[in-house]
C-alpha positions in Angstrom: -9.1 89.3 -26.7 -6.5 86.8 -25.5 -7.9 84.2 -27.8 -7.7 86.6 -30.8 -4.1 87.3 -29.9 -3.1 83.7 -29.7 -4.9 82.9 -33.0 -3.1 85.8 -34.6 0.3 84.4 -33.5 -0.6 81.0 -34.9 -1.7 82.5 -38.2 1.5 84.5 -38.4 3.7 81.4 -37.9 1.9 79.6 -40.7 1.6 82.6 -43.0 5.4 83.0 -43.2 5.6 79.6 -45.0 5.0 78.8 -48.7 1.6 77.3 -48.2 1.8 75.3 -51.5 5.0 73.7 -50.3 3.4 73.0 -46.9 0.5 71.4 -48.7 2.8 69.1 -50.6 4.7 68.1 -47.5 1.5 67.2 -45.8 0.1 65.5 -48.9 3.2 63.2 -49.1 2.5 61.9 -45.6 -0.8 60.4 -46.6 -2.0 57.6 -44.3 1.1 57.7 -42.2 -0.4 60.8 -40.6 -2.0 58.4 -38.1 1.5 58.0 -36.6 1.2 61.6 -35.4 -1.7 60.7 -33.3 -0.3 57.6 -31.5 2.4 59.1 -29.2 -0.1 61.5 -27.5 -2.3 58.5 -26.7 0.7 56.9 -25.0 1.4 60.1 -23.1 -2.1 60.1 -21.8 -1.9 56.4 -20.8 1.3 57.0 -18.8 -0.2 60.0 -17.1 -3.3 58.1 -16.2 -1.2 55.2 -14.8 0.6 57.8 -12.6 -2.7 59.3 -11.4 -4.1 55.8 -10.6 -1.0 55.0 -8.6 -1.6 58.2 -6.5 -5.2 57.3 -6.0 -4.3 53.8 -4.8 -2.2 55.4 -2.1 -5.4 57.2 -1.0 -7.3 53.9 -1.0 -9.4 55.0 -3.9 -9.7 52.2 -6.4 -10.9 53.3 -9.8 -10.6 51.0 -12.8 -7.8 52.1 -15.2 -10.0 52.4 -18.2 -12.6 54.4 -16.4 -9.9 56.8 -15.1 -8.6 57.0 -18.7 -12.1 58.1 -19.8 -12.0 60.9 -17.2 -8.5 61.9 -18.3 -9.5 62.1 -22.0 -12.7 64.0 -21.5 -11.2 66.5 -19.1 -8.2 67.0 -21.4 -10.7 68.0 -24.1 -12.0 70.7 -21.8 -8.4 71.8 -20.9 -7.5 72.2 -24.6 -10.7 73.8 -25.7 -11.1 76.9 -23.4 -9.0 79.8 -22.1 -7.9 78.8 -18.6 -9.3 75.3 -19.3 -6.7 73.7 -16.9 -8.5 74.9 -13.8 -11.9 73.8 -15.2 -10.5 70.4 -16.1 -9.1 69.9 -12.6 -12.5 70.7 -11.1 -14.2 68.3 -13.5 -11.8 65.5 -12.5 -12.9 65.9 -8.8 -16.5 65.9 -9.9 -16.2 62.8 -12.0 -14.3 61.0 -9.2 -17.1 61.9 -6.7 -20.2 61.5 -8.9 -19.2 58.5 -11.0 -16.8 56.5 -8.8 -17.7 57.5 -5.2 -14.4 59.0 -4.3 -14.9 61.7 -1.7 -14.2 65.3 -2.8 -11.3 65.7 -0.3 -9.7 62.5 -1.5 -10.0 63.3 -5.1 -8.7 66.8 -4.6 -5.7 65.4 -2.6 -4.9 63.0 -5.4 -4.7 65.9 -7.9 -2.6 68.0 -5.5 -0.1 65.3 -4.9 0.0 64.5 -8.6 0.6 68.2 -9.4 3.7 68.1 -7.2 4.9 65.0 -9.0 4.3 66.6 -12.4 6.3 69.7 -11.5 9.1 67.7 -10.0 9.3 65.3 -12.9 9.2 68.1 -15.4 12.2 69.5 -13.6 14.0 66.2 -14.0 12.9 66.1 -17.7 14.6 69.5 -18.2 17.8 68.4 -16.4 18.1 65.2 -18.4 17.6 67.2 -21.6 20.3 69.6 -20.6 22.7 66.7 -19.9 22.1 64.8 -23.2 21.4 67.6 -25.7 24.5 69.8 -25.1 25.7 70.1 -28.8 22.2 71.0 -30.1 21.6 73.5 -27.2 24.9 75.2 -28.2 23.7 75.3 -31.8 20.4 76.9 -30.7 22.3 79.3 -28.5 24.6 80.3 -31.3 21.5 81.0 -33.5 20.3 83.4 -30.8 23.7 85.2 -30.7 24.9 83.7 -27.4 26.8 80.4 -27.5 26.4 79.7 -23.8 22.9 80.9 -23.1 20.5 78.0 -23.4 22.0 75.2 -21.4 22.4 77.1 -18.1 18.9 78.4 -18.6 17.5 74.9 -19.1 19.4 73.7 -16.0 18.2 76.7 -14.0 14.5 76.1 -15.0 14.9 72.4 -14.2 16.4 73.0 -10.7 13.7 75.7 -10.0 10.9 73.2 -10.8 12.5 70.6 -8.6 12.7 73.1 -5.7 9.0 74.1 -6.3 8.0 70.4 -6.1 10.0 69.9 -3.0 8.4 72.9 -1.4 5.0 71.7 -2.3 5.7 68.3 -0.7 7.1 69.9 2.4 4.0 72.1 2.8 1.7 69.1 2.2 3.6 67.1 4.8 4.0 69.7 7.5 1.7 72.6 6.6 -1.9 73.4 6.0 -2.2 74.1 2.3 -5.9 73.5 1.8 -6.7 75.1 5.1 -4.7 78.2 4.1 -6.6 78.3 0.8 -9.9 78.1 2.8 -8.8 81.1 4.9 -7.9 83.0 1.8 -11.2 82.3 0.1 -13.0 83.3 3.3 -11.6 86.8 2.8 -13.2 87.3 -0.6 -15.7 90.1 -0.7 -18.6 88.1 -2.2 -21.1 86.8 0.4 -22.2 83.8 -1.7 -18.6 82.7 -2.0 -18.1 83.1 1.8 -21.2 81.0 2.5 -20.0 78.3 0.1 -16.6 78.3 1.7 -17.8 78.2 5.3 -20.0 75.2 4.5 -17.0 73.2 3.2 -14.4 73.9 5.9 -14.4 70.2 6.9 -13.7 69.2 3.3 -10.8 71.6 3.0 -9.3 70.3 6.3 -9.7 66.7 5.1 -7.7 67.5 1.9 -4.6 68.2 4.0 -5.1 65.0 6.0 -5.5 62.9 2.9 -2.5 64.3 1.1 -0.3 64.0 4.2 -1.3 60.4 4.7 -0.5 59.5 1.1 2.9 61.1 1.2 3.8 59.4 4.5 2.5 55.9 3.9 2.6 55.4 0.2 6.2 56.3 -0.9 6.7 53.2 -3.1 3.4 53.8 -4.9 4.2 57.5 -5.4 7.6 56.5 -6.8 5.8 54.4 -9.4 3.5 57.3 -10.1 6.4 59.7 -10.6 8.0 57.2 -12.9 4.9 57.0 -15.1 4.5 60.7 -15.2 8.2 61.1 -16.2 7.6 58.6 -19.0 4.8 60.9 -20.2 7.1 63.8 -20.4 9.6 61.9 -22.6 6.7 60.7 -24.7 6.0 64.3 -25.6 9.5 64.6 -27.0 8.9 61.3 -28.9 5.8 62.7 -30.4 7.7 65.7 -31.8 10.4 63.4 -33.1 7.8 61.3 -34.9 6.0 64.2 -36.5 9.3 65.8 -37.5 10.2 62.5 -39.3 6.8 62.6 -41.1 7.6 66.1 -42.5 11.1 65.1 -43.6 13.2 66.4 -40.7 15.5 63.7 -39.5 16.7 65.1 -36.2 18.0 62.7 -33.5 15.9 62.3 -30.4 18.6 64.2 -28.4 18.2 67.2 -30.7 14.5 67.2 -30.1 15.2 67.2 -26.3 17.1 70.5 -26.9 13.9 72.4 -27.5 10.8 70.2 -26.7 11.1 70.5 -22.9 11.5 74.3 -23.1 8.5 74.7 -25.4 6.6 72.4 -23.1 7.5 74.5 -20.1 6.5 77.7 -21.8 3.2 76.1 -22.7 2.7 75.1 -19.1 3.3 78.7 -18.0 0.9 80.0 -20.6 -1.9 77.7 -19.3 -4.5 80.4 -19.8 -4.1 80.2 -23.6 -6.1 77.2 -25.1 -3.5 74.5 -26.0 -0.8 77.1 -26.0 -2.0 78.3 -29.4 0.5 80.6 -31.0 3.0 80.5 -28.2 3.9 76.9 -28.7 3.9 77.2 -32.5 6.2 80.2 -32.5 8.6 78.3 -30.2 8.8 75.3 -32.6 9.3 77.6 -35.6 12.2 79.4 -33.8 13.7 76.1 -32.7 13.7 74.5 -36.1 15.1 77.6 -37.7 17.9 77.6 -35.1 18.7 74.0 -35.9 19.6 75.0 -39.5 17.0 72.7 -41.1 16.6 73.0 -44.8 13.4 74.8 -45.8 12.9 75.3 -42.0 10.0 77.7 -42.3 7.9 75.4 -44.6 8.7 72.3 -42.6 8.0 74.0 -39.3 4.6 75.1 -40.6 3.8 71.6 -41.7 5.0 70.3 -38.3 2.8 72.6 -36.3 -0.2 72.0 -38.5 0.2 68.3 -38.1 0.5 68.8 -34.3 -2.7 70.8 -34.2 -4.4 68.2 -36.4 -3.5 65.6 -33.8 -4.9 67.8 -31.0 -8.2 68.4 -32.8 -8.6 64.6 -33.2 -7.9 64.0 -29.5 -10.2 66.9 -28.4 -13.0 65.5 -30.5 -12.5 62.0 -29.0 -12.4 63.6 -25.5 -15.7 65.4 -26.0 -17.3 62.1 -27.3 -16.1 60.3 -24.2 -17.3 63.2 -22.0 -20.8 63.3 -23.5 -21.1 59.5 -23.5 -20.0 59.2 -19.9 -22.4 62.0 -18.9 -25.3 60.4 -20.7 -24.6 57.0 -19.1 -24.3 58.6 -15.7 -27.6 60.5 -16.1 -29.4 57.3 -17.1 -27.8 54.9 -14.6 -27.6 57.3 -11.6 -24.6 57.9 -9.4 -22.7 54.7 -8.5 -21.4 56.2 -5.2 -22.6 53.8 -2.6 -20.4 54.5 0.4 -21.5 56.7 3.2 -18.3 58.8 2.7 -19.1 59.5 -0.9 -22.7 60.4 -0.1 -21.6 63.0 2.4 -18.9 64.3 0.0 -21.1 64.6 -3.1 -22.9 67.9 -2.1 -19.5 69.5 -1.9 -18.5 68.5 -5.4 -17.4 71.3 -7.7 
């Protein structure tokens, strides 16, 4: 039902446009459409570099290109299914354990620390956007009937995300986050779930230990990780800037920062909708109309179609990588050779 609703929103966004005009706009791009694909690849590279920096702080060494393969294949899962984000995170832990011998607790800790960095850097991304895109934010606010609405809202969301990230780090440093989750799962009414959780108490406890150790002893490395992840956020805005240029909308990069971080935040909140379908597209349509772009409806429709085309290509590549990696793993066997990875593998998701 949720998927039908999101597809309906997407169709409604495109249906408002003159499809013949949209077709002409896309036809004029021709081979330059490949430029719409490149920025997302750079975003994934930056995010992978950030993740690897976190793993190095946990003394888990995985070759960058292998980790990139994990990132691409799990992103395909994330974008393909409702609630795919949770499934993708579980698959990352599984890949780290089964393919690279990283214990489950260590892999999970890396993703927990990385999530805190992602939330914090997204907050910084929004605050920077609010600082540099003031005139365009005022223009968008005016189109909504309130000249002073958007900038304080963007600042507020940015500060909120920074506080959430700080809270996560504090809990990881001084609390028992994974152990608290273990206690919560133990209260579930399903006996099979309780049995599974009881058998893995040691793994849950070790996640807290691993995360705390990384945060206390790997500050320079985590700073590098945060910097890479922040670059990834700004590459998302660069992607929209490039695609807008392809469809004939020559907005400055600062103008794109007036709406891209907000649309990205809404998409993050609506993680249960595959690739933010409909929600993201409606946000772009409203933003471009508010910017007073000529033929805004048609160009916005061409913009979102090109963005979705880009996602389809990356999803297809991710599934190819996933299937190839799985086949290679099945034929070669698990490369985990350490005693720690052998003991952790049964607990893999």
